[in-house]
N, C-alpha and C positions, 0 to 999 in steps of 0.2 A: 626207773630208779633201780628196780631189781636187777635188770640186766647190767647196769653200770656197776653195781656193787659186786656182782659175780665176776665181771672182768677185772675190777681192781683187786679183789682178793686173790685171783689167779696170778696177776702181775706181781703183787706184793710178795707171794710165796716164792715164785720162780726167780725173782730178782733178789732174794735174800735180804729184803729190807728189814726183816725182823732181827737181823744181826746188828743193826744200827741202834744207837741210843733212842729211848722212847721219845724224847723231845724232837729228835731229827725225823723219826717216823711221822710224828704229828705234823711237822712243818711241811713234809712232802705231801701228805694227805690233804692238808688245807690248801696248798698251792694248786691243787687240781679242781677246786671249787670256785664258783663265781663269787664276786665280792659280797653281795648281800647274804648268801648262804654261808660263806666263810665267817662272816661276822657273827651270825647266830650260833654256829657250831663252836667257835672259839670262846664265846661267852660262857658255854657250859663245860669247857674242858678244864681238866686239872693235869699237872705234869705226869702223874702216875697212871693216867687212863690209857690203856693200849689202843692201838688203831684197830686191830681185829679182835673179835670176841675170843676170850680165853675162859677156861673153867674157873680159874682162881679169881677172876674179876667179874663183878656183876654188870659193869658197864663197859662201853668201848666207843671209839669214834664212829664206827659203823652204826652202832645201835642209836647213838645220838642223832646221826644223820637220818636214819629211818624214822625216828620220832618227829623230827623237824619236817620231814616230807609228809608224814601222815597228818600233821597238824594243818599244813598248808593245802594238802591234797587228800581229803578223807576218802576212805575206801568207797563210800557210796558215790561220791563225785566221780571217781575214776571208773566205776562201773557204768555210771550214767554216760560218761564220755564214750565208753565202748559202744553202748546201744545207739548213741547219736552219730557216731562216726560213719560217714558215707564216702563212696568213691567219687572223686572229681574227674571230669573229662580231661583235664590237663595232666593228670597223673596216670601212669601205666597201671594196669590191674595187678601186675606182679609187685610193684612198689606199694600199692594199697594193701595187699595181703601181708607184706612184711610189717608195715606200720600197724595193721590191725592185730597181728600177732603180738607185737610189743605192747599195744594197749591192753590186750587180753591178759598178758602176764601181769601188768600193773593192777588190773581189776581183780586179780585172783579168782578167776571164774571157777576154779576147781573146788572152792569152798562155798559156792552159791547154793542155797536151799531153794525149794519151790517158792517160799514166801519172799525170799530175797529177790528172786527173779521177777516175781509179780510186782513187788514194790518198785523196783528199778524201771521196769517197763512202763508202769503207770505214770511215774513222774516224767519219764522221757517223752511219753505221748501226750502229756497234759498240755492243753492249749490255753489254760488260765494262768497268766503270768504271775499273779499274786499267789495263787495256790502253789504253784511250782516253787516260788521263792520261799514260802513258808515251810515247805517240805525240806528244802535244802538247808534251812537254818536249824533243823533238828539234828542233834548229835547222834541219836540212836533211833533211826526211822524204822518203824515196824509197820506191818500191814494194818494192824489195829489203829495205830497212830495216823496213818494215811486216811483211813475211813473216817476217823474223828475229825481230821482237818477238812476233809471234803464236806462233811455235814455242817461244820461251822461256817464254811465258805458259802454253802447253799443258803443258810439262814441270813448271812450277811448280804448276799445278792438280792434276796427277797426284800430285805429292809431297804437296800439302796433303791430297788425298783419302786417300792411303795413311797419312799421319800421323793423320788423324781416325779411320780404321778401326782403327788400332793403339791409339789412346786408348780407343775404344769397347770393344775387346777387353780392354784392361787394366781398364777400369771394370767390365765384366761379371765378369772373373775376381776382382776385388776384392770385388764384391758377393756372388759365390758363396762366396768364402772367409769373408766376414763372416757369411753365413747359416749355414754349417757351424760356425763358431766359436760363434755364438749358440746353435745347437742343442746343441753340446757343453757349453757353459756351463750351459745349462738343465738338461741331463741330470746334470751334476756337482752342481748345486744340489739336484736331486731325490735324488741318492745321499746327499748330506750330510743332508738331511731324514730319510731312511730310517734313518740311524744315530742320530738324536736322539730322546730321549723327549719326551712331550708338554710336560713342564715345561721342558726345554731348548729345544725349538722355540718355546714361548711366550716365553721369556726372549730368544731371538734376534730374534723379531719385535718385541718391545717395545723392544729396544735400537736397532732400526732406525727407531723412532718410527712404526711401522705399527699400524693397528687390528687386533686379533685377530679381529674379527667380519667385516671386509670387505677387509683388506689395504690400506686407503688411509691417508693420513697425517692422522689426527686421533685424539683420545682415544676409546678404545673405550666409555667411559662415556656419551659423547654420540652413539654410533652409532645410526642409525635401524634397523639390522638386529639390535638386541638381542632382538627377539621373533620374528625370522625363523626359518623351518625350512629346514635345509640339504637341497638336492635330492640330495646324495650319501649322507650318513650318516643323515639323518632326524632329526637332533637340532636342538633349539631354541637360538638364541643366535648363530648365524653363518650365512653363505651359503657356497656350494660353493668359490669362489675362496679362502676363508680356512679351508677344512676341513683339519685336520691329517691325518685319515685318508686324504683324497684325495691330499694332497701326499706323505705317507709310503708310500702304496701298501698300507696296512694295512686300509683300509676295505672292500675287496672281500671279503676273507676274513671279516671281522667281519659284514658284511652277509649273506654266504652262510650263516654260522652261525646268525644270527638268523632268517633265512628257514627254514632247515632245522628249527630248534627250534620256530618257529611252526607249521610243517607237522605236526610230530609232535604238538604239543599239540592241533591241530585234529583230527587222526586219532583221538587218544585220546578226545576229547570226543564225536566221532561214534560211536565204539564204545560208550561209556557210554550215550548216548542210545538206541542201537539195542537194548541189553540191557534198559534200563528199559521200552521199548515192548513187548518180547517178554514180560517178566514181567507187565506189566499185561494183556496180551491173554490169557495163560494163566490168570490169576486170574479174569478175567471168564468164561471158559469153565467153569472149575470151579464157580463159584457158580451158574451156570445149570443144571448137571446135578443138584445137590442141592436145589434149590428145589422144595417140594411142589406137586403139580398140584391145581388147583381142581376141586371136584365140582359136578356139575350136578343139580338137583332134577328 
């Protein structure tokens, strides 16, 4: 902006525009501005206001333009832009230096104090987006104000961290409570099943529209497990998740009884086979003793 104003003032004087009526000077000046800026400047103009600053007038078009620019681009923001501006590989370094010099002129680096420099560098290097936004919203940012904002942000971050920790603790407690509740519900369901007969259990499962062969939601007549052998009770027609004996807790005793009975049957069969073998051996010995001996000539 400063460079543009210097160029316009030079052109205005060398072209003798000041010899024209003031209204014509204003019209030419406004024609050089873009539409939004022209509208803002025109709203503040009066016919008697000169384009260039003069001693007899307290205001001018150039002064109004500078105030409008300052309102939209505060000095601190322009200085921040200077410290953030970097060289891009697609731009020659000579062009970068020219642009950097123009940005430096807009930033008015000649008036920078040590505190101004420290404040600008601190905000430019800040990685906390919220703290950076708070700093930029300040009209007159000083080093003391930056330190105050930083302390407030630290307190806020501690509070946020504590709140998140408390929420995580509550979520963990809720999850634990839900797990315990689910286990109790499952045990309660098992207790209910233990009190039901097979017919009552089957009626309950059917009422819930579950398959009695696999406990899934479809008709048991169409179930692919109708010829399956249960891994728990050994019976055909269902799988272990749908086993009444497993759910009721009655299967273990029945299985033990069957195993015991099968063991007894096997032992009896073994004893019968041993007795038969002994009788056969005794008969063979007796026959051998009473057989007549052959005579030799």
